[in-house]
N, C-alpha and C positions, 0 to 999 in steps of 0.2 A: 895679566889683566884681562885678556880676552877671555881666558878661561872662567873668570869670576863672572862675566857678562853672560856667558852662555849658561852657567849654572843658575844664575838668578832668572834668566829667560825660561829656562826648562821647569824651574820651580814654579814661576808665574803661570805657565802653560798648564802645568799639573793641577794647580789650585782651580784655575778657570774650568778645566775639563771635569774636576771632581765636583765643582759647584753646579755645572749644567747637568751632570749625572744625578746629582741629589735633587735638583728641581724636578727633574723629569721622572724619577723613580719615587721619590717620597713626598715632596712638598705638594706639587700639582694634583696627583691623585688624591691625596688626603683632602685638599681643598674641594675637589669635585665631588667627592663622597659626602663632605660635610654640606655642600649646597644642596646636592640631591636629597639627603635626610632632611634638611630644613624645609625643602619644598613638600616632601611626603608628609611631614608633621603639619603643614598649614592645610594641605588637601583633606587630611583626615579629620581635622578639627572643624572644616566647613560643614554647616548643616545640609542635610540632604533635602533638596527640593523636589517635589513631584515632577515627573518628565524628564529629570536628569538621567543620563546613563550611568550605570554603576561605575564606581571608582576603578574597577579593574579593567574597564573598557576605554579609559581615558590614555591618551598618548602623552608621555612626558617628554 
């Protein structure tokens, strides 16, 4: 019985580690890029007002 408990615990730990790695490597960078692209799209669509600095000079 103890062997099955350790196997289950090991499998559970494996899935948790896989989930954390997937979040850090795949999901979160994709969301960050998505938000960055959304922000860039809004900035480009804004009309240019006289006296504003050029868009390449803004800090994002």
